[in-house]
C-alpha positions as CSV (number, residue, x, y, z in Angstrom):
1,X,-3.1,-26.8,4.3
2,X,-0.3,-27.9,2.4
3,X,2.2,-25.2,0.3
4,X,4.4,-26.3,-1.9
5,X,7.8,-24.4,-0.9
6,X,8.5,-22.4,2.2
7,X,8.3,-19.5,-0.1
8,X,4.5,-20.3,-0.7
9,X,4.5,-21.1,3.3
10,X,6.1,-17.2,3.9
11,X,3.4,-15.6,2.0
12,X,0.4,-17.7,3.3
13,X,2.1,-16.1,6.9
14,X,2.0,-12.9,5.5
15,X,-1.2,-13.3,4.7
16,X,-3.0,-14.6,8.5
17,X,-1.1,-11.9,10.4
18,X,-2.6,-9.3,8.0
19,X,-5.8,-10.6,8.9
20,X,-5.0,-10.3,12.1
21,X,-4.0,-6.6,11.9
22,X,-7.5,-6.2,10.0
23,X,-9.7,-8.0,12.6
24,X,-8.3,-5.3,15.2
25,X,-9.9,-2.1,16.3
26,X,-6.5,-0.2,16.8
27,X,-3.9,1.1,14.3
28,X,-1.4,-1.8,13.5
29,X,2.1,-3.0,12.3
30,X,3.3,-5.2,10.2
31,X,6.6,-6.0,9.8
32,X,8.2,-8.6,7.4
33,X,12.3,-8.7,7.5
34,X,14.3,-10.8,6.0
35,X,18.2,-11.1,7.0
36,X,21.2,-13.3,6.5
37,X,24.9,-12.7,7.3
38,X,26.6,-14.0,4.6
39,X,30.0,-15.1,6.0
40,X,28.5,-17.1,9.2
41,X,25.1,-18.7,7.7
42,X,24.5,-19.1,4.2
43,X,20.4,-19.6,5.4
44,X,18.3,-16.4,5.5
45,X,15.9,-15.5,8.5
46,X,12.5,-14.5,8.3
47,X,10.5,-12.6,10.8
48,X,6.8,-11.8,10.3
49,X,5.7,-9.8,12.9
50,X,1.7,-7.9,13.9
51,X,0.3,-6.2,16.3
52,X,-2.8,-7.2,15.6
53,X,-5.5,-9.8,17.7
54,X,-2.7,-12.6,18.4
55,X,-2.6,-15.8,17.1
56,X,-4.0,-18.6,17.9
57,X,-2.1,-22.7,17.9
58,X,-5.2,-23.9,15.4
59,X,-4.2,-21.3,12.8
60,X,-1.0,-23.9,12.6
61,X,-1.9,-26.9,13.3
62,X,-3.1,-28.0,9.7
63,X,-0.5,-26.5,8.1
64,X,1.7,-28.9,5.8
65,X,4.5,-28.1,3.3
66,X,5.9,-30.5,1.0
67,X,10.1,-31.1,1.6
68,X,10.6,-32.8,-1.5
69,X,12.1,-29.9,-3.4
70,X,15.9,-30.0,-2.9
71,X,16.3,-26.5,-3.7
72,X,14.0,-25.4,-0.4
73,X,16.5,-27.2,2.3
74,X,15.0,-26.2,5.3
75,X,14.4,-28.0,8.9
76,X,10.9,-27.2,8.8
77,X,10.8,-25.4,12.5
78,X,8.5,-22.4,13.3
79,X,9.5,-20.6,16.1
80,X,6.4,-18.4,17.3
81,X,5.3,-15.8,19.7
82,X,2.0,-14.6,20.4
83,X,-0.4,-12.7,23.1
84,X,-3.9,-11.5,23.1
85,X,-5.2,-8.1,24.4
86,X,-6.7,-9.8,28.0
87,X,-3.3,-12.2,28.3
88,X,-1.0,-11.8,31.1
89,X,1.6,-13.3,29.4
90,X,3.4,-14.3,26.3
91,X,3.1,-17.4,24.7
92,X,6.0,-19.4,23.0
93,X,5.8,-22.0,20.6
94,X,7.9,-24.1,18.2
95,X,6.3,-25.9,15.4
96,X,8.0,-28.7,13.6
97,X,6.1,-29.3,10.1
98,X,8.4,-32.1,9.2
99,X,6.8,-34.1,12.1
100,X,2.3,-34.5,12.4
101,X,0.3,-35.1,15.3
102,X,0.5,-33.4,18.6
103,X,4.3,-34.0,18.7
104,X,4.8,-31.2,16.2
105,X,3.9,-28.5,18.7
106,X,6.5,-27.7,21.4
107,X,5.3,-25.4,24.4
108,X,8.3,-23.0,26.0
109,X,8.4,-20.7,28.7
110,X,6.0,-18.0,28.7
111,X,7.3,-14.5,29.0
112,X,5.2,-11.9,31.6
113,X,4.1,-8.8,30.3
114,X,4.6,-7.3,33.4
115,X,0.7,-5.6,33.3
116,X,1.1,-4.0,30.0
117,X,-1.7,-4.3,27.8
118,X,-1.0,-5.1,24.1
119,X,-1.2,-8.1,21.6
120,X,0.1,-9.5,18.4
121,X,2.6,-12.2,17.3
122,X,5.3,-13.0,15.4
123,X,6.8,-16.1,13.4
124,X,10.0,-16.7,12.6
125,X,12.0,-19.1,10.1
126,X,15.2,-20.0,8.7
127,X,15.3,-21.3,4.9
128,X,18.0,-21.4,2.1
129,X,15.2,-19.9,-0.3
130,X,16.9,-17.3,-2.7
131,X,16.5,-14.3,-1.0
132,X,16.0,-12.0,-4.0
133,X,13.3,-14.0,-5.4
134,X,11.5,-14.4,-1.9
135,X,11.8,-10.2,-1.6
136,X,10.1,-9.9,-5.3
137,X,7.1,-12.3,-4.2
138,X,6.8,-10.7,-1.2
139,X,6.6,-7.1,-2.7
140,X,4.4,-8.4,-5.4
141,X,1.8,-9.9,-2.5
142,X,1.9,-6.6,-0.5
143,X,1.1,-4.3,-3.2
144,X,-1.9,-6.3,-4.3
145,X,-3.0,-6.4,-0.3
146,X,-3.0,-2.4,-1.2
147,X,-6.1,-3.1,-3.4
148,X,-8.1,-4.0,-0.4
149,X,-7.2,-0.6,0.9
150,X,-7.8,-1.6,5.0
151,X,-7.5,1.9,6.7
152,X,-5.7,0.8,9.8
153,X,-2.6,-1.2,8.9
154,X,1.2,0.3,7.7
155,X,3.3,-2.7,6.6
156,X,7.1,-2.6,6.3
157,X,9.6,-5.2,4.4
158,X,13.0,-4.8,5.0
159,X,16.0,-6.8,3.8
160,X,18.9,-6.7,4.7
161,X,22.9,-8.9,4.3
162,X,25.2,-7.9,7.6
163,X,28.2,-8.6,5.5
164,X,27.1,-6.2,2.4
165,X,27.3,-2.9,2.8
166,X,24.4,-1.0,1.8
167,X,22.7,-3.6,0.8
168,X,19.3,-2.8,3.2
169,X,16.2,-2.6,1.3
170,X,13.2,-0.8,2.9
171,X,9.3,0.4,2.1
172,X,6.4,1.1,3.8
173,X,3.3,0.2,2.3
174,X,0.0,2.2,3.4
175,X,-3.2,2.5,2.6
176,X,-4.1,4.3,-0.8
177,X,-4.0,7.8,-0.2
178,X,-5.3,9.0,-3.9
179,X,-8.9,9.5,-2.7
180,X,-9.9,10.4,0.8
181,X,-12.4,8.4,2.5
182,X,-14.7,8.5,5.4
183,X,-13.7,6.1,8.3
184,X,-17.4,4.6,7.9
185,X,-16.3,3.6,4.0
186,X,-18.1,0.2,3.1
187,X,-15.7,-2.7,2.3
188,X,-16.8,-2.1,-1.2
189,X,-16.0,1.3,-1.4
190,X,-12.4,0.7,-0.4
191,X,-12.1,-1.9,-2.4
192,X,-13.2,0.6,-5.2
193,X,-10.7,3.1,-4.8
194,X,-8.1,0.8,-3.8
195,X,-8.0,-0.4,-7.6
196,X,-8.6,3.2,-8.7
197,X,-5.2,3.9,-7.1
198,X,-3.8,0.6,-8.0
199,X,-4.5,1.9,-11.8
200,X,-3.5,5.1,-11.1
201,X,0.0,4.0,-9.7
202,X,0.7,1.3,-12.4
203,X,0.4,-1.5,-10.2
204,X,1.2,0.5,-7.2
205,X,4.6,0.7,-8.4
206,X,4.7,4.2,-7.9
207,X,4.3,6.0,-4.6
208,X,1.9,8.6,-6.1
209,X,-0.7,8.8,-9.4
210,X,1.3,9.0,-12.7
211,X,1.1,12.4,-13.7
212,X,2.3,11.3,-17.3
213,X,-0.8,9.3,-18.2
214,X,-3.6,10.7,-15.6
215,X,-5.3,13.8,-14.4
216,X,-7.0,12.9,-12.0
217,X,-9.2,10.2,-10.5
218,X,-11.8,11.5,-12.8
219,X,-10.4,9.8,-16.0
220,X,-11.1,6.1,-14.7
221,X,-14.3,4.8,-15.5
222,X,-15.8,2.8,-12.8
223,X,-18.1,0.0,-12.2
224,X,-19.0,-1.8,-9.2
225,X,-21.5,-4.3,-7.6
226,X,-21.5,-6.5,-4.1
227,X,-23.8,-9.9,-4.3
228,X,-24.7,-12.0,-1.3
229,X,-25.4,-15.4,-1.6
230,X,-27.1,-17.1,1.8
231,X,-26.5,-21.4,1.7
232,X,-25.8,-23.9,4.2
233,X,-26.1,-20.9,7.2
234,X,-23.0,-19.5,5.1
235,X,-23.1,-16.1,3.5
236,X,-20.9,-15.5,0.7
237,X,-20.1,-12.3,-0.4
238,X,-18.9,-10.9,-3.7
239,X,-17.3,-7.9,-4.4
240,X,-16.5,-6.8,-8.1
241,X,-14.8,-3.4,-9.3
242,X,-14.2,-2.9,-13.1
243,X,-11.9,0.0,-13.8
244,X,-11.1,1.1,-17.7
245,X,-8.6,3.7,-18.2
246,X,-6.9,5.5,-21.5
247,X,-3.1,5.7,-21.5
248,X,-2.3,7.3,-24.7
249,X,0.5,4.7,-26.9
250,X,2.9,7.5,-27.4
251,X,4.1,7.3,-23.9
252,X,7.0,5.0,-24.1
253,X,8.0,5.8,-20.8
254,X,5.0,3.5,-18.7
255,X,4.1,0.2,-19.5
256,X,1.6,-2.5,-18.2
257,X,3.3,-5.8,-17.2
258,X,0.8,-7.7,-19.2
259,X,0.5,-5.6,-22.0
260,X,-3.0,-5.1,-23.6
261,X,-4.7,-8.3,-21.4
262,X,-6.6,-7.9,-18.1
263,X,-5.5,-9.5,-15.0
264,X,-8.6,-10.4,-12.7
265,X,-6.8,-9.8,-9.1
266,X,-8.8,-12.0,-7.3
267,X,-9.3,-11.9,-3.4
268,X,-10.1,-14.9,-0.9
269,X,-11.2,-13.9,2.4
270,X,-8.8,-10.5,2.4
271,X,-6.0,-12.4,1.0
272,X,-4.8,-12.7,-2.7
273,X,-5.1,-15.8,-4.5
274,X,-5.3,-17.6,-7.6
275,X,-8.8,-17.7,-9.5
276,X,-10.7,-21.2,-9.7
277,X,-11.7,-22.7,-12.5
278,X,-15.5,-22.3,-11.6
279,X,-14.6,-18.5,-11.8
280,X,-12.9,-18.6,-14.7
281,X,-15.7,-20.6,-16.1
282,X,-18.4,-18.1,-14.8
283,X,-16.1,-15.1,-16.5
284,X,-16.5,-16.9,-19.7
285,X,-20.1,-17.2,-19.8
286,X,-20.6,-13.1,-19.3
287,X,-22.1,-11.9,-22.9
288,X,-19.3,-9.4,-23.0
289,X,-20.6,-8.0,-26.3
290,X,-23.7,-6.5,-24.2
291,X,-21.1,-4.3,-23.5
292,X,-19.4,-3.4,-26.8
293,X,-16.5,-5.7,-25.7
294,X,-15.7,-9.0,-27.1
295,X,-13.5,-11.6,-25.0
296,X,-11.2,-13.1,-27.8
297,X,-10.3,-16.1,-24.0
298,X,-8.6,-16.6,-20.9
299,X,-5.7,-17.3,-20.0
300,X,-4.2,-18.9,-17.1
301,X,-0.2,-17.8,-16.1
302,X,0.9,-19.4,-12.7
303,X,-2.5,-19.4,-11.2
304,X,-3.2,-15.8,-13.1
305,X,-6.1,-15.0,-15.2
306,X,-5.6,-13.0,-17.9
307,X,-8.8,-11.7,-20.5
308,X,-7.6,-11.4,-23.9
309,X,-9.9,-8.8,-25.9
310,X,-10.6,-8.3,-29.4
311,X,-10.9,-4.9,-31.3
312,X,-10.3,-3.2,-27.8
313,X,-8.6,0.6,-29.2
314,X,-4.8,0.4,-28.4
315,X,-5.1,3.3,-25.5
316,X,-7.5,1.1,-23.2
317,X,-7.2,-1.2,-20.7
318,X,-9.6,-2.9,-18.7
319,X,-8.5,-3.5,-14.4
320,X,-10.7,-6.0,-12.8
321,X,-10.5,-7.3,-9.0
322,X,-12.9,-9.6,-7.5
323,X,-13.2,-10.2,-3.6
324,X,-15.3,-13.1,-2.4
325,X,-15.5,-13.7,1.4
326,X,-17.5,-15.5,3.9
327,X,-19.6,-12.8,6.3
328,X,-19.8,-14.7,9.8
329,X,-16.8,-15.6,12.0
330,X,-16.1,-18.6,12.5
331,X,-16.3,-19.5,9.1
332,X,-18.7,-22.4,7.9
333,X,-16.9,-23.2,4.7
334,X,-19.4,-25.5,2.2
335,X,-17.9,-28.6,0.7
336,X,-15.6,-28.2,-2.5
337,X,-18.5,-29.1,-4.8
338,X,-21.2,-26.5,-3.2
339,X,-18.5,-23.9,-2.8
340,X,-17.3,-24.4,-6.6
341,X,-21.6,-24.0,-7.8
342,X,-21.6,-20.8,-5.6
343,X,-18.1,-18.9,-6.2
344,X,-19.5,-19.7,-10.2
345,X,-22.7,-18.2,-9.9
346,X,-22.2,-15.6,-7.8
347,X,-19.1,-14.4,-9.8
348,X,-21.0,-14.0,-13.0
349,X,-23.6,-12.3,-10.9
350,X,-21.4,-9.6,-9.9
351,X,-19.1,-8.8,-12.7
352,X,-22.6,-8.0,-14.8
353,X,-23.8,-6.0,-12.2
354,X,-20.9,-4.1,-12.0
355,X,-20.6,-3.9,-16.1
356,X,-24.4,-2.5,-15.7
357,X,-23.1,-0.1,-13.7
358,X,-20.5,1.0,-15.6
359,X,-22.8,1.3,-18.7
360,X,-25.5,3.0,-16.8
361,X,-22.3,5.6,-16.3
362,X,-21.4,5.7,-19.3
363,X,-24.1,4.2,-21.8
364,X,-22.4,6.2,-24.8
365,X,-19.1,4.0,-23.9
366,X,-20.4,0.8,-23.7
367,X,-22.9,0.3,-26.3
368,X,-23.6,-3.2,-27.0
369,X,-22.7,-4.7,-30.7
370,X,-25.8,-4.6,-32.0
371,X,-26.3,-1.1,-30.7
372,X,-23.1,0.0,-32.6
373,X,-24.2,-1.5,-35.8
374,X,-27.5,0.6,-35.1
375,X,-25.9,3.8,-34.9
376,X,-24.1,3.5,-37.5
377,X,-26.8,4.3,-39.4
378,X,-27.8,7.1,-37.3
379,X,-25.9,10.3,-39.5
380,X,-27.7,8.8,-42.8
381,X,-31.1,8.5,-41.3
382,X,-30.5,12.3,-39.5
383,X,-29.8,13.4,-42.6
384,X,-32.9,12.0,-44.9
385,X,-35.3,13.3,-41.7
386,X,-33.4,16.9,-42.1
387,X,-34.4,16.8,-46.0
388,X,-38.0,15.9,-45.6
389,X,-38.6,18.4,-42.8
390,X,-36.3,21.2,-44.5
391,X,-38.4,20.1,-47.7
392,X,-41.9,21.0,-46.5
393,X,-44.1,23.6,-47.1
394,X,-45.8,22.9,-44.0
395,X,-45.1,26.0,-42.1
396,X,-46.6,24.7,-39.3
397,X,-45.0,21.3,-39.2
398,X,-41.6,22.6,-40.2
399,X,-41.9,25.4,-36.9
400,X,-43.5,22.4,-34.8
401,X,-40.3,20.2,-35.8
402,X,-38.1,22.8,-34.8
403,X,-39.6,23.4,-31.3
404,X,-39.2,20.1,-30.9
405,X,-35.8,20.0,-31.7
406,X,-34.8,22.9,-29.2
407,X,-33.6,24.9,-32.4
408,X,-34.7,28.1,-32.1
409,X,-35.2,29.6,-35.9
410,X,-35.6,28.0,-38.9
411,X,-33.0,29.7,-40.5
412,X,-30.6,27.5,-39.2
413,X,-28.4,25.2,-41.5
414,X,-28.7,22.0,-42.6
415,X,-26.0,20.9,-40.9
416,X,-27.2,22.0,-37.6
417,X,-30.5,20.1,-37.8
418,X,-28.7,16.7,-38.9
419,X,-27.0,17.0,-35.7
420,X,-29.5,17.6,-33.2
421,X,-31.7,15.0,-34.9
422,X,-28.3,12.4,-34.6
423,X,-27.6,13.3,-31.3
424,X,-31.9,12.6,-30.1
425,X,-31.4,9.4,-32.5
426,X,-28.2,8.0,-30.9
427,X,-29.9,9.4,-27.5
428,X,-32.7,6.5,-28.2
429,X,-30.7,3.9,-29.1
430,X,-28.6,4.0,-25.6
431,X,-31.7,4.4,-23.7
432,X,-32.9,0.9,-25.7
433,X,-29.2,-1.3,-25.0
434,X,-29.9,-2.0,-21.5
435,X,-31.1,-5.5,-20.7
436,X,-34.7,-6.5,-21.0
437,X,-34.7,-8.3,-17.1
438,X,-33.5,-5.0,-15.7
439,X,-35.2,-2.3,-17.3
440,X,-39.1,-1.6,-17.6
441,X,-38.5,1.7,-19.0
442,X,-41.0,2.9,-22.2
443,X,-38.7,3.7,-24.8
444,X,-38.9,7.4,-25.7
445,X,-39.9,8.5,-28.8
446,X,-37.9,10.6,-31.1
447,X,-40.1,13.4,-31.3
448,X,-41.3,13.7,-27.8
449,X,-41.3,16.5,-25.4
450,X,-39.7,15.6,-22.1
451,X,-43.4,16.1,-20.2
452,X,-45.3,13.9,-22.8
453,X,-43.0,10.7,-21.6
454,X,-44.8,8.6,-19.1
455,X,-43.3,6.5,-16.2
456,X,-44.6,3.1,-16.3
457,X,-46.5,2.0,-13.4
458,X,-44.4,-0.5,-11.6
459,X,-41.1,0.0,-11.2
460,X,-39.0,-3.5,-11.4
461,X,-36.2,-4.2,-9.0
462,X,-33.7,-7.0,-9.1
463,X,-34.3,-9.7,-6.4
464,X,-31.2,-10.8,-4.7
465,X,-29.6,-14.2,-5.1
466,X,-31.7,-17.3,-5.4
467,X,-31.0,-20.2,-3.8
468,X,-28.9,-23.0,-6.0
469,X,-30.2,-26.5,-6.6
470,X,-26.9,-28.3,-6.3
471,X,-27.7,-30.7,-8.8
472,X,-29.0,-27.7,-11.7
473,X,-26.6,-26.9,-14.1
474,X,-27.1,-23.6,-14.4
475,X,-25.3,-22.5,-17.1
């Protein structure tokens, strides 16, 4: 695994420490501390420590850093302290990333734990990177990590120049707390409420929900899905959450980093990462118009996928998070070609199912383009039907129509009748605006009492993922 700079290496080391905390059954602390003394040394000391399960040398053996960048001048040395709960000692190592083979690792004298039971790791390095830029990158990473909503990890970020008074910066990142969740909450539930809090706090830039833009969690429209794919003894899980929110355009004090574009937040094995080309192709291949959305295009900006929308209301914003991870441990990773095909298929499936969930919960808000066109005729059609009913000389026919419409008296006005008929027409349109492969429901009649609507004899259920043929291009 090669990194283009020591900054990127630091982000990877933080993600690895977060993983060790996540796998622990205990409450864990992860600390990232950046310190320097301007007068004595221009280098920045970076310490990444955690109280997770402890690390192993295998985590560091394949690390590579490109040293061609003149601005990234450092010696390539990592100092590592680590111990697991069952170890009697704290193991100390030095790794020289400028070397290769077994000579890059030096074992140092271990420290006794004197019978104490604890686990954890610390990785230190010194570099001449810009501390402000590195701090901003780490801050952005940790804001995104909070979306995973892992409850047992508290993260501390500290930056200080000992020679500059009042230069100390400190922030604690905790799992989002806008919605209280049970301990048994699934990974998908945690991700759902993690993204919701991310939206309510404007990208986790706020410590609490923005009361200027949102009154409660119920302001958000949410769709979720989880898919699995089993292939080559590997179980790949893909979780997708889509949140649609509305923020008044009159509120100029709050802003979104990418304006009306949607940043697709992508996690792989519980770490934020850039979205792959195969996953972006999957997003392009989705029939967004089926859900009343018009995708204008996808822009890639520094590894971030941004979706551009056409005809999206100015007060509406869409947030999407995707999380892909291999369920078993240790991980059996398929070849890049097969993994690319797996990701493309499972991303498309997960996003479509989350859109279906969103539509099922808010059907009137996510009609397809075709349904929206049909619905435009509802007022005229309702007016014509109401006119036929009211102009009829058959009083029994009129009474039956009034009864079916739920109207109590024939003395009601034309407007009330038209509105009642229009509501039934729109209801029929929404019921029929579904994926034909998913629903076998019999479409309701406009004038049919609920007791007369028959359910289908056989209920159709979608199967889970089918196996992919590596030689078959499904898209």
